[in-house]
C-alpha positions in Angstrom: 15.7 1.6 -4.8 12.7 -0.7 -5.3 9.2 0.0 -6.4 6.1 -2.2 -6.1 2.4 -1.8 -6.8 0.0 -3.8 -4.7 -3.7 -4.5 -5.5 -5.5 -5.4 -2.3 -8.9 -6.9 -2.3 -11.5 -7.8 0.3 -13.1 -5.5 2.9 -10.5 -2.8 2.4 -12.6 0.4 1.8 -14.2 2.2 4.7 -12.0 0.5 7.3 -9.1 3.0 7.5 -7.0 0.8 5.2 -5.5 3.7 3.3 -4.8 5.7 6.5 -3.2 2.7 8.1 -1.1 2.0 5.0 0.1 5.6 5.0 1.1 5.4 8.7 3.1 2.2 8.0 4.7 3.5 4.9 5.8 6.8 6.5 7.2 4.8 9.5 9.2 2.7 7.0 10.5 5.7 5.0 8.6 4.8 1.8 7.2 7.1 -0.8 4.1 6.4 -2.9 0.3 6.4 -2.4 -2.7 4.4 -1.3 -6.0 5.0 -3.2 -9.4 3.4 -3.5 -10.3 1.9 -6.8 -13.8 1.8 -8.3 -13.9 -2.0 -8.1 -13.6 -2.0 -4.3 -9.9 -2.7 -4.1 -7.1 -0.5 -2.8 -4.0 0.3 -4.9 -0.8 0.8 -3.1 2.4 2.1 -4.7 5.5 1.8 -2.5 9.0 3.1 -3.4 12.1 2.8 -1.3 14.2 0.2 0.5 13.4 -3.4 -0.6 13.3 -4.6 3.0 10.9 -1.8 4.0 8.6 -2.8 1.1 8.6 -6.4 2.2 7.6 -5.2 5.7 4.8 -3.2 4.2 3.7 -6.2 2.2 3.4 -8.2 5.4 1.2 -5.5 6.9 -0.9 -5.3 3.7 -1.7 -9.0 4.0 -3.5 -8.2 7.4 -4.5 -4.6 7.2 -6.0 -2.7 10.1 -8.3 -4.3 12.6 -11.6 -4.1 10.7 -10.2 -5.0 7.3 -10.4 -8.4 5.7 -7.8 -9.0 3.0 -8.8 -11.7 0.5 -6.3 -11.0 -2.2 -2.9 -9.3 -2.5 -1.4 -9.0 -5.9 2.1 -7.5 -6.3 3.8 -6.3 -9.4 6.9 -4.2 -10.3 6.4 -0.5 -10.7 8.3 2.6 -11.9 9.9 4.5 -9.0 9.2 7.8 -11.0 5.5 7.3 -10.3 5.9 8.3 -6.6 6.1 11.8 -5.4 8.2 13.0 -2.5 6.1 11.6 0.3 3.3 9.1 0.8 -0.2 10.3 -0.2 -3.7 9.1 0.3 -5.8 9.4 -2.8 
């Protein structure tokens, strides 16, 4: 099991970025969350199969139609941080 935390910057709040991320993560069988940060970025925690996380990372680089992703930072995370499903916070 793999866990990754992504920090996504650009125009990523108010463009259904978290909802789109949740849809992708659920489709890929991932656990974790997507939440807005006070600095305008979105934090995504993804836990599950490494290949599924890579697929999600590819989606995060683009985001939904109205988003503009300027930065995507990835770091290792603790799988214990994720609940049973994927949540929007």
